[in-house]
PyMOL Python script that loads the backbone (N, CA, C, O; Angstrom):
from pymol import cmd

cmd.read_pdbstr("""\
ATOM      1  N   MET A   1     -11.807  17.784   2.791  1.00  0.00           N
ATOM      2  CA  MET A   1     -10.380  17.840   2.997  1.00  0.00           C
ATOM      3  C   MET A   1      -9.683  17.521   1.673  1.00  0.00           C
ATOM      4  O   MET A   1      -9.997  16.523   1.024  1.00  0.00           O
ATOM      5  N   LYS A   2      -8.758  18.353   1.286  1.00  0.00           N
ATOM      6  CA  LYS A   2      -8.012  18.139   0.053  1.00  0.00           C
ATOM      7  C   LYS A   2      -6.582  17.744   0.396  1.00  0.00           C
ATOM      8  O   LYS A   2      -5.921  18.414   1.190  1.00  0.00           O
ATOM      9  N   LEU A   3      -6.105  16.653  -0.205  1.00  0.00           N
ATOM     10  CA  LEU A   3      -4.735  16.220   0.027  1.00  0.00           C
ATOM     11  C   LEU A   3      -3.813  16.911  -0.963  1.00  0.00           C
ATOM     12  O   LEU A   3      -4.125  17.029  -2.148  1.00  0.00           O
ATOM     13  N   GLN A   4      -2.685  17.363  -0.464  1.00  0.00           N
ATOM     14  CA  GLN A   4      -1.697  18.012  -1.319  1.00  0.00           C
ATOM     15  C   GLN A   4      -0.770  16.944  -1.890  1.00  0.00           C
ATOM     16  O   GLN A   4      -0.138  16.203  -1.138  1.00  0.00           O
ATOM     17  N   GLU A   5      -0.689  16.865  -3.202  1.00  0.00           N
ATOM     18  CA  GLU A   5       0.175  15.883  -3.840  1.00  0.00           C
ATOM     19  C   GLU A   5       1.552  16.475  -4.076  1.00  0.00           C
ATOM     20  O   GLU A   5       1.684  17.644  -4.440  1.00  0.00           O
ATOM     21  N   SER A   6       2.576  15.659  -3.865  1.00  0.00           N
ATOM     22  CA  SER A   6       3.940  16.103  -4.131  1.00  0.00           C
ATOM     23  C   SER A   6       4.152  16.247  -5.630  1.00  0.00           C
ATOM     24  O   SER A   6       3.565  15.502  -6.416  1.00  0.00           O
ATOM     25  N   HIS A   7       4.971  17.182  -6.023  1.00  0.00           N
ATOM     26  CA  HIS A   7       5.194  17.456  -7.438  1.00  0.00           C
ATOM     27  C   HIS A   7       5.913  16.315  -8.154  1.00  0.00           C
ATOM     28  O   HIS A   7       5.834  16.217  -9.378  1.00  0.00           O
ATOM     29  N   TRP A   8       6.610  15.455  -7.420  1.00  0.00           N
ATOM     30  CA  TRP A   8       7.381  14.384  -8.048  1.00  0.00           C
ATOM     31  C   TRP A   8       6.601  13.080  -8.172  1.00  0.00           C
ATOM     32  O   TRP A   8       7.110  12.124  -8.756  1.00  0.00           O
ATOM     33  N   LEU A   9       5.399  13.013  -7.647  1.00  0.00           N
ATOM     34  CA  LEU A   9       4.622  11.782  -7.682  1.00  0.00           C
ATOM     35  C   LEU A   9       4.258  11.425  -9.117  1.00  0.00           C
ATOM     36  O   LEU A   9       3.667  12.236  -9.829  1.00  0.00           O
ATOM     37  N   GLN A  10       4.598  10.248  -9.531  1.00  0.00           N
ATOM     38  CA  GLN A  10       4.345   9.760 -10.885  1.00  0.00           C
ATOM     39  C   GLN A  10       3.100   8.865 -10.889  1.00  0.00           C
ATOM     40  O   GLN A  10       2.610   8.488  -9.825  1.00  0.00           O
ATOM     41  N   PRO A  11       2.594   8.528 -12.056  1.00  0.00           N
ATOM     42  CA  PRO A  11       1.451   7.602 -12.123  1.00  0.00           C
ATOM     43  C   PRO A  11       1.761   6.275 -11.436  1.00  0.00           C
ATOM     44  O   PRO A  11       2.916   5.858 -11.361  1.00  0.00           O
ATOM     45  N   TRP A  12       0.728   5.628 -10.943  1.00  0.00           N
ATOM     46  CA  TRP A  12       0.890   4.388 -10.162  1.00  0.00           C
ATOM     47  C   TRP A  12       1.571   3.278 -10.936  1.00  0.00           C
ATOM     48  O   TRP A  12       2.009   2.303 -10.325  1.00  0.00           O
ATOM     49  N   GLU A  13       1.679   3.378 -12.250  1.00  0.00           N
ATOM     50  CA  GLU A  13       2.354   2.320 -13.002  1.00  0.00           C
ATOM     51  C   GLU A  13       3.818   2.205 -12.618  1.00  0.00           C
ATOM     52  O   GLU A  13       4.447   1.194 -12.930  1.00  0.00           O
ATOM     53  N   TYR A  14       4.382   3.203 -11.954  1.00  0.00           N
ATOM     54  CA  TYR A  14       5.788   3.158 -11.531  1.00  0.00           C
ATOM     55  C   TYR A  14       5.981   2.514 -10.163  1.00  0.00           C
ATOM     56  O   TYR A  14       7.113   2.289  -9.737  1.00  0.00           O
ATOM     57  N   VAL A  15       4.890   2.218  -9.477  1.00  0.00           N
ATOM     58  CA  VAL A  15       4.983   1.568  -8.176  1.00  0.00           C
ATOM     59  C   VAL A  15       5.073   0.072  -8.411  1.00  0.00           C
ATOM     60  O   VAL A  15       4.091  -0.576  -8.772  1.00  0.00           O
ATOM     61  N   LYS A  16       6.268  -0.467  -8.200  1.00  0.00           N
ATOM     62  CA  LYS A  16       6.523  -1.870  -8.537  1.00  0.00           C
ATOM     63  C   LYS A  16       7.069  -2.632  -7.327  1.00  0.00           C
ATOM     64  O   LYS A  16       7.485  -2.024  -6.341  1.00  0.00           O
ATOM     65  N   ASN A  17       7.064  -3.942  -7.407  1.00  0.00           N
ATOM     66  CA  ASN A  17       7.590  -4.832  -6.379  1.00  0.00           C
ATOM     67  C   ASN A  17       9.010  -4.410  -5.998  1.00  0.00           C
ATOM     68  O   ASN A  17       9.864  -4.221  -6.864  1.00  0.00           O
ATOM     69  N   GLY A  18       9.252  -4.265  -4.693  1.00  0.00           N
ATOM     70  CA  GLY A  18      10.576  -3.923  -4.192  1.00  0.00           C
ATOM     71  C   GLY A  18      10.806  -2.441  -3.966  1.00  0.00           C
ATOM     72  O   GLY A  18      11.801  -2.056  -3.353  1.00  0.00           O
ATOM     73  N   LEU A  19       9.900  -1.604  -4.453  1.00  0.00           N
ATOM     74  CA  LEU A  19      10.043  -0.168  -4.267  1.00  0.00           C
ATOM     75  C   LEU A  19       9.807   0.191  -2.802  1.00  0.00           C
ATOM     76  O   LEU A  19       8.869  -0.314  -2.185  1.00  0.00           O
ATOM     77  N   VAL A  20      10.646   1.054  -2.244  1.00  0.00           N
ATOM     78  CA  VAL A  20      10.478   1.542  -0.871  1.00  0.00           C
ATOM     79  C   VAL A  20      10.082   3.017  -0.958  1.00  0.00           C
ATOM     80  O   VAL A  20      10.762   3.820  -1.596  1.00  0.00           O
ATOM     81  N   ILE A  21       8.970   3.355  -0.302  1.00  0.00           N
ATOM     82  CA  ILE A  21       8.479   4.737  -0.326  1.00  0.00           C
ATOM     83  C   ILE A  21       8.215   5.208   1.100  1.00  0.00           C
ATOM     84  O   ILE A  21       8.130   4.402   2.028  1.00  0.00           O
ATOM     85  N   THR A  22       8.089   6.503   1.259  1.00  0.00           N
ATOM     86  CA  THR A  22       7.644   7.055   2.541  1.00  0.00           C
ATOM     87  C   THR A  22       6.345   7.816   2.315  1.00  0.00           C
ATOM     88  O   THR A  22       6.134   8.440   1.275  1.00  0.00           O
ATOM     89  N   ILE A  23       5.499   7.744   3.308  1.00  0.00           N
ATOM     90  CA  ILE A  23       4.256   8.509   3.336  1.00  0.00           C
ATOM     91  C   ILE A  23       4.416   9.478   4.498  1.00  0.00           C
ATOM     92  O   ILE A  23       4.601   9.060   5.641  1.00  0.00           O
ATOM     93  N   GLU A  24       4.343  10.777   4.203  1.00  0.00           N
ATOM     94  CA  GLU A  24       4.675  11.791   5.195  1.00  0.00           C
ATOM     95  C   GLU A  24       3.539  12.804   5.369  1.00  0.00           C
ATOM     96  O   GLU A  24       3.601  13.906   4.824  1.00  0.00           O
ATOM     97  N   PRO A  25       2.503  12.432   6.127  1.00  0.00           N
ATOM     98  CA  PRO A  25       1.401  13.373   6.327  1.00  0.00           C
ATOM     99  C   PRO A  25       1.767  14.491   7.306  1.00  0.00           C
ATOM    100  O   PRO A  25       2.603  14.314   8.193  1.00  0.00           O
ATOM    101  N   MET A  26       1.131  15.625   7.124  1.00  0.00           N
ATOM    102  CA  MET A  26       1.251  16.742   8.056  1.00  0.00           C
ATOM    103  C   MET A  26      -0.161  17.091   8.506  1.00  0.00           C
ATOM    104  O   MET A  26      -1.037  17.363   7.685  1.00  0.00           O
ATOM    105  N   ILE A  27      -0.371  17.081   9.804  1.00  0.00           N
ATOM    106  CA  ILE A  27      -1.657  17.438  10.380  1.00  0.00           C
ATOM    107  C   ILE A  27      -1.536  18.864  10.896  1.00  0.00           C
ATOM    108  O   ILE A  27      -0.641  19.159  11.688  1.00  0.00           O
ATOM    109  N   ALA A  28      -2.421  19.752  10.461  1.00  0.00           N
ATOM    110  CA  ALA A  28      -2.326  21.165  10.833  1.00  0.00           C
ATOM    111  C   ALA A  28      -3.551  21.622  11.604  1.00  0.00           C
ATOM    112  O   ALA A  28      -4.656  21.116  11.405  1.00  0.00           O
ATOM    113  N   GLU A  29      -3.336  22.588  12.486  1.00  0.00           N
ATOM    114  CA  GLU A  29      -4.398  23.173  13.299  1.00  0.00           C
ATOM    115  C   GLU A  29      -5.460  23.851  12.429  1.00  0.00           C
ATOM    116  O   GLU A  29      -6.653  23.759  12.719  1.00  0.00           O
ATOM    117  N   HIS A  30      -5.030  24.526  11.374  1.00  0.00           N
ATOM    118  CA  HIS A  30      -5.931  25.228  10.454  1.00  0.00           C
ATOM    119  C   HIS A  30      -5.554  24.844   9.020  1.00  0.00           C
ATOM    120  O   HIS A  30      -4.401  24.500   8.762  1.00  0.00           O
ATOM    121  N   PRO A  31      -6.506  24.899   8.087  1.00  0.00           N
ATOM    122  CA  PRO A  31      -6.182  24.568   6.693  1.00  0.00           C
ATOM    123  C   PRO A  31      -5.033  25.439   6.171  1.00  0.00           C
ATOM    124  O   PRO A  31      -5.038  26.659   6.329  1.00  0.00           O
ATOM    125  N   ALA A  32      -4.061  24.787   5.552  1.00  0.00           N
ATOM    126  CA  ALA A  32      -2.896  25.509   5.033  1.00  0.00           C
ATOM    127  C   ALA A  32      -2.127  24.606   4.086  1.00  0.00           C
ATOM    128  O   ALA A  32      -2.292  23.386   4.096  1.00  0.00           O
ATOM    129  N   LEU A  33      -1.298  25.212   3.281  1.00  0.00           N
ATOM    130  CA  LEU A  33      -0.385  24.447   2.441  1.00  0.00           C
ATOM    131  C   LEU A  33       0.880  24.145   3.232  1.00  0.00           C
ATOM    132  O   LEU A  33       1.243  24.891   4.142  1.00  0.00           O
ATOM    133  N   ALA A  34       1.546  23.057   2.886  1.00  0.00           N
ATOM    134  CA  ALA A  34       2.862  22.750   3.453  1.00  0.00           C
ATOM    135  C   ALA A  34       3.894  23.460   2.589  1.00  0.00           C
ATOM    136  O   ALA A  34       3.883  23.327   1.365  1.00  0.00           O
ATOM    137  N   VAL A  35       4.782  24.210   3.224  1.00  0.00           N
ATOM    138  CA  VAL A  35       5.814  24.943   2.497  1.00  0.00           C
ATOM    139  C   VAL A  35       7.187  24.596   3.063  1.00  0.00           C
ATOM    140  O   VAL A  35       7.342  24.360   4.261  1.00  0.00           O
ATOM    141  N   GLU A  36       8.171  24.572   2.182  1.00  0.00           N
ATOM    142  CA  GLU A  36       9.537  24.268   2.590  1.00  0.00           C
ATOM    143  C   GLU A  36      10.206  25.525   3.130  1.00  0.00           C
ATOM    144  O   GLU A  36      10.108  26.595   2.530  1.00  0.00           O
ATOM    145  N   ASP A  37      10.888  25.391   4.267  1.00  0.00           N
ATOM    146  CA  ASP A  37      11.594  26.515   4.869  1.00  0.00           C
ATOM    147  C   ASP A  37      12.879  26.794   4.086  1.00  0.00           C
ATOM    148  O   ASP A  37      13.279  25.999   3.235  1.00  0.00           O
ATOM    149  N   CYS A  38      13.519  27.925   4.378  1.00  0.00           N
ATOM    150  CA  CYS A  38      14.713  28.328   3.626  1.00  0.00           C
ATOM    151  C   CYS A  38      15.898  27.397   3.835  1.00  0.00           C
ATOM    152  O   CYS A  38      16.862  27.465   3.073  1.00  0.00           O
ATOM    153  N   ASP A  39      15.859  26.517   4.861  1.00  0.00           N
ATOM    154  CA  ASP A  39      16.965  25.579   5.061  1.00  0.00           C
ATOM    155  C   ASP A  39      16.892  24.387   4.107  1.00  0.00           C
ATOM    156  O   ASP A  39      17.797  23.554   4.084  1.00  0.00           O
ATOM    157  N   GLY A  40      15.823  24.305   3.323  1.00  0.00           N
ATOM    158  CA  GLY A  40      15.680  23.225   2.350  1.00  0.00           C
ATOM    159  C   GLY A  40      15.269  21.890   2.952  1.00  0.00           C
ATOM    160  O   GLY A  40      15.257  20.880   2.248  1.00  0.00           O
ATOM    161  N   TRP A  41      14.935  21.862   4.230  1.00  0.00           N
ATOM    162  CA  TRP A  41      14.595  20.605   4.911  1.00  0.00           C
ATOM    163  C   TRP A  41      13.309  20.734   5.723  1.00  0.00           C
ATOM    164  O   TRP A  41      12.440  19.865   5.653  1.00  0.00           O
ATOM    165  N   THR A  42      13.188  21.790   6.474  1.00  0.00           N
ATOM    166  CA  THR A  42      12.061  21.989   7.379  1.00  0.00           C
ATOM    167  C   THR A  42      10.785  22.308   6.608  1.00  0.00           C
ATOM    168  O   THR A  42      10.789  23.121   5.684  1.00  0.00           O
ATOM    169  N   MET A  43       9.695  21.654   7.003  1.00  0.00           N
ATOM    170  CA  MET A  43       8.392  21.940   6.425  1.00  0.00           C
ATOM    171  C   MET A  43       7.554  22.697   7.455  1.00  0.00           C
ATOM    172  O   MET A  43       7.563  22.366   8.641  1.00  0.00           O
ATOM    173  N   ARG A  44       6.839  23.703   6.996  1.00  0.00           N
ATOM    174  CA  ARG A  44       5.966  24.510   7.848  1.00  0.00           C
ATOM    175  C   ARG A  44       4.618  24.677   7.145  1.00  0.00           C
ATOM    176  O   ARG A  44       4.474  24.372   5.961  1.00  0.00           O
ATOM    177  N   THR A  45       3.639  25.166   7.900  1.00  0.00           N
ATOM    178  CA  THR A  45       2.366  25.515   7.264  1.00  0.00           C
ATOM    179  C   THR A  45       2.486  26.926   6.704  1.00  0.00           C
ATOM    180  O   THR A  45       3.194  27.767   7.258  1.00  0.00           O
ATOM    181  N   SER A  46       1.793  27.174   5.609  1.00  0.00           N
ATOM    182  CA  SER A  46       1.881  28.481   4.953  1.00  0.00           C
ATOM    183  C   SER A  46       1.309  29.609   5.807  1.00  0.00           C
ATOM    184  O   SER A  46       1.674  30.771   5.625  1.00  0.00           O
ATOM    185  N   ASN A  47       0.409  29.273   6.742  1.00  0.00           N
ATOM    186  CA  ASN A  47      -0.191  30.310   7.581  1.00  0.00           C
ATOM    187  C   ASN A  47       0.370  30.320   9.002  1.00  0.00           C
ATOM    188  O   ASN A  47      -0.130  31.053   9.856  1.00  0.00           O
ATOM    189  N   GLY A  48       1.399  29.516   9.264  1.00  0.00           N
ATOM    190  CA  GLY A  48       2.039  29.501  10.578  1.00  0.00           C
ATOM    191  C   GLY A  48       1.270  28.758  11.652  1.00  0.00           C
ATOM    192  O   GLY A  48       1.639  28.840  12.824  1.00  0.00           O
ATOM    193  N   SER A  49       0.210  28.034  11.300  1.00  0.00           N
ATOM    194  CA  SER A  49      -0.560  27.309  12.310  1.00  0.00           C
ATOM    195  C   SER A  49       0.245  26.121  12.846  1.00  0.00           C
ATOM    196  O   SER A  49       1.161  25.627  12.189  1.00  0.00           O
ATOM    197  N   LEU A  50      -0.114  25.679  14.042  1.00  0.00           N
ATOM    198  CA  LEU A  50       0.552  24.537  14.647  1.00  0.00           C
ATOM    199  C   LEU A  50       0.338  23.299  13.788  1.00  0.00           C
ATOM    200  O   LEU A  50      -0.726  23.113  13.198  1.00  0.00           O
ATOM    201  N   SER A  51       1.361  22.457  13.727  1.00  0.00           N
ATOM    202  CA  SER A  51       1.242  21.244  12.911  1.00  0.00           C
ATOM    203  C   SER A  51       2.110  20.139  13.480  1.00  0.00           C
ATOM    204  O   SER A  51       3.006  20.387  14.287  1.00  0.00           O
ATOM    205  N   ALA A  52       1.837  18.930  13.055  1.00  0.00           N
ATOM    206  CA  ALA A  52       2.638  17.760  13.415  1.00  0.00           C
ATOM    207  C   ALA A  52       2.916  16.991  12.133  1.00  0.00           C
ATOM    208  O   ALA A  52       2.049  16.883  11.266  1.00  0.00           O
ATOM    209  N   HIS A  53       4.109  16.467  12.019  1.00  0.00           N
ATOM    210  CA  HIS A  53       4.529  15.747  10.824  1.00  0.00           C
ATOM    211  C   HIS A  53       5.127  14.417  11.258  1.00  0.00           C
ATOM    212  O   HIS A  53       5.874  14.357  12.235  1.00  0.00           O
ATOM    213  N   PHE A  54       4.803  13.361  10.540  1.00  0.00           N
ATOM    214  CA  PHE A  54       5.401  12.056  10.822  1.00  0.00           C
ATOM    215  C   PHE A  54       5.518  11.301   9.521  1.00  0.00           C
ATOM    216  O   PHE A  54       4.965  11.717   8.503  1.00  0.00           O
ATOM    217  N   GLU A  55       6.234  10.191   9.547  1.00  0.00           N
ATOM    218  CA  GLU A  55       6.362   9.430   8.303  1.00  0.00           C
ATOM    219  C   GLU A  55       6.290   7.937   8.572  1.00  0.00           C
ATOM    220  O   GLU A  55       6.615   7.458   9.659  1.00  0.00           O
ATOM    221  N   HIS A  56       5.855   7.221   7.552  1.00  0.00           N
ATOM    222  CA  HIS A  56       5.861   5.764   7.546  1.00  0.00           C
ATOM    223  C   HIS A  56       6.650   5.320   6.322  1.00  0.00           C
ATOM    224  O   HIS A  56       6.528   5.902   5.244  1.00  0.00           O
ATOM    225  N   THR A  57       7.456   4.287   6.501  1.00  0.00           N
ATOM    226  CA  THR A  57       8.214   3.718   5.391  1.00  0.00           C
ATOM    227  C   THR A  57       7.527   2.424   4.971  1.00  0.00           C
ATOM    228  O   THR A  57       7.230   1.571   5.808  1.00  0.00           O
ATOM    229  N   VAL A  58       7.277   2.284   3.675  1.00  0.00           N
ATOM    230  CA  VAL A  58       6.505   1.166   3.143  1.00  0.00           C
ATOM    231  C   VAL A  58       7.296   0.493   2.017  1.00  0.00           C
ATOM    232  O   VAL A  58       7.854   1.167   1.151  1.00  0.00           O
ATOM    233  N   VAL A  59       7.335  -0.851   2.039  1.00  0.00           N
ATOM    234  CA  VAL A  59       7.916  -1.612   0.944  1.00  0.00           C
ATOM    235  C   VAL A  59       6.767  -2.147   0.103  1.00  0.00           C
ATOM    236  O   VAL A  59       5.848  -2.775   0.628  1.00  0.00           O
ATOM    237  N   ILE A  60       6.817  -1.900  -1.196  1.00  0.00           N
ATOM    238  CA  ILE A  60       5.792  -2.409  -2.106  1.00  0.00           C
ATOM    239  C   ILE A  60       6.182  -3.828  -2.509  1.00  0.00           C
ATOM    240  O   ILE A  60       7.312  -4.064  -2.937  1.00  0.00           O
ATOM    241  N   THR A  61       5.249  -4.776  -2.375  1.00  0.00           N
ATOM    242  CA  THR A  61       5.477  -6.161  -2.814  1.00  0.00           C
ATOM    243  C   THR A  61       4.340  -6.565  -3.743  1.00  0.00           C
ATOM    244  O   THR A  61       3.331  -5.868  -3.851  1.00  0.00           O
ATOM    245  N   ASP A  62       4.518  -7.699  -4.411  1.00  0.00           N
ATOM    246  CA  ASP A  62       3.460  -8.196  -5.303  1.00  0.00           C
ATOM    247  C   ASP A  62       2.204  -8.574  -4.533  1.00  0.00           C
ATOM    248  O   ASP A  62       1.098  -8.441  -5.057  1.00  0.00           O
ATOM    249  N   ASP A  63       2.357  -9.048  -3.285  1.00  0.00           N
ATOM    250  CA  ASP A  63       1.217  -9.506  -2.499  1.00  0.00           C
ATOM    251  C   ASP A  63       0.524  -8.381  -1.730  1.00  0.00           C
ATOM    252  O   ASP A  63      -0.691  -8.210  -1.820  1.00  0.00           O
ATOM    253  N   ARG A  64       1.314  -7.619  -0.974  1.00  0.00           N
ATOM    254  CA  ARG A  64       0.751  -6.565  -0.137  1.00  0.00           C
ATOM    255  C   ARG A  64       1.873  -5.629   0.279  1.00  0.00           C
ATOM    256  O   ARG A  64       3.037  -6.028   0.272  1.00  0.00           O
ATOM    257  N   PRO A  65       1.552  -4.402   0.637  1.00  0.00           N
ATOM    258  CA  PRO A  65       2.595  -3.506   1.134  1.00  0.00           C
ATOM    259  C   PRO A  65       3.043  -3.931   2.534  1.00  0.00           C
ATOM    260  O   PRO A  65       2.249  -4.470   3.305  1.00  0.00           O
ATOM    261  N   ILE A  66       4.301  -3.689   2.858  1.00  0.00           N
ATOM    262  CA  ILE A  66       4.836  -3.983   4.187  1.00  0.00           C
ATOM    263  C   ILE A  66       5.178  -2.649   4.843  1.00  0.00           C
ATOM    264  O   ILE A  66       6.011  -1.895   4.339  1.00  0.00           O
ATOM    265  N   LEU A  67       4.535  -2.368   5.961  1.00  0.00           N
ATOM    266  CA  LEU A  67       4.766  -1.140   6.695  1.00  0.00           C
ATOM    267  C   LEU A  67       5.943  -1.359   7.646  1.00  0.00           C
ATOM    268  O   LEU A  67       5.795  -2.041   8.661  1.00  0.00           O
ATOM    269  N   LEU A  68       7.105  -0.793   7.332  1.00  0.00           N
ATOM    270  CA  LEU A  68       8.309  -1.004   8.130  1.00  0.00           C
ATOM    271  C   LEU A  68       8.271  -0.255   9.448  1.00  0.00           C
ATOM    272  O   LEU A  68       8.921  -0.675  10.405  1.00  0.00           O
ATOM    273  N   THR A  69       7.540   0.827   9.528  1.00  0.00           N
ATOM    274  CA  THR A  69       7.502   1.640  10.739  1.00  0.00           C
ATOM    275  C   THR A  69       6.289   1.355  11.595  1.00  0.00           C
ATOM    276  O   THR A  69       5.918   2.182  12.428  1.00  0.00           O
ATOM    277  N   ALA A  70       5.656   0.197  11.410  1.00  0.00           N
ATOM    278  CA  ALA A  70       4.477  -0.165  12.194  1.00  0.00           C
ATOM    279  C   ALA A  70       4.891  -0.445  13.636  1.00  0.00           C
ATOM    280  O   ALA A  70       5.954  -1.011  13.889  1.00  0.00           O
ATOM    281  N   ALA A  71       4.044  -0.046  14.568  1.00  0.00           N
ATOM    282  CA  ALA A  71       4.278  -0.337  15.987  1.00  0.00           C
ATOM    283  C   ALA A  71       3.884  -1.784  16.260  1.00  0.00           C
ATOM    284  O   ALA A  71       2.909  -2.293  15.706  1.00  0.00           O
ATOM    285  N   PHE A  72       4.650  -2.428  17.112  1.00  0.00           N
ATOM    286  CA  PHE A  72       4.336  -3.799  17.523  1.00  0.00           C
ATOM    287  C   PHE A  72       3.524  -3.762  18.799  1.00  0.00           C
ATOM    288  O   PHE A  72       3.692  -2.878  19.639  1.00  0.00           O
ATOM    289  N   ASP A  73       2.627  -4.751  18.934  1.00  0.00           N
ATOM    290  CA  ASP A  73       1.897  -4.858  20.196  1.00  0.00           C
ATOM    291  C   ASP A  73       2.776  -5.616  21.204  1.00  0.00           C
ATOM    292  O   ASP A  73       3.927  -5.930  20.899  1.00  0.00           O
ATOM    293  N   GLN A  74       2.259  -5.905  22.370  1.00  0.00           N
ATOM    294  CA  GLN A  74       3.046  -6.560  23.413  1.00  0.00           C
ATOM    295  C   GLN A  74       3.500  -7.953  23.021  1.00  0.00           C
ATOM    296  O   GLN A  74       4.463  -8.466  23.591  1.00  0.00           O
ATOM    297  N   ASN A  75       2.827  -8.581  22.057  1.00  0.00           N
ATOM    298  CA  ASN A  75       3.200  -9.923  21.608  1.00  0.00           C
ATOM    299  C   ASN A  75       4.013  -9.895  20.329  1.00  0.00           C
ATOM    300  O   ASN A  75       4.170 -10.923  19.670  1.00  0.00           O
ATOM    301  N   ASN A  76       4.542  -8.711  19.965  1.00  0.00           N
ATOM    302  CA  ASN A  76       5.350  -8.541  18.751  1.00  0.00           C
ATOM    303  C   ASN A  76       4.596  -8.907  17.482  1.00  0.00           C
ATOM    304  O   ASN A  76       5.170  -9.494  16.565  1.00  0.00           O
ATOM    305  N   HIS A  77       3.323  -8.568  17.424  1.00  0.00           N
ATOM    306  CA  HIS A  77       2.511  -8.816  16.237  1.00  0.00           C
ATOM    307  C   HIS A  77       2.306  -7.531  15.488  1.00  0.00           C
ATOM    308  O   HIS A  77       1.644  -7.521  14.450  1.00  0.00           O
TER     309      HIS A  77
END
""", "prot")
cmd.dss("prot")
cmd.show_as("cartoon", "prot")
cmd.util.cbc("prot")
cmd.orient("prot")
């Protein structure tokens, strides 16, 4: 499996304490590239296969990353 890197991703030296990033994977039915639709917002697979897209928002800290979109269990952990 090959991960597609975004064109704007810079070397890791730019990831510093306090930076907020999103990780936006797309899972596709068949191997394909992610392509931007003509509306400038919608992402599709290059071959039209079914796909699902979701995102996680992460805060970078000196100690560990904080996943802001993490689901809580029944005890709010």
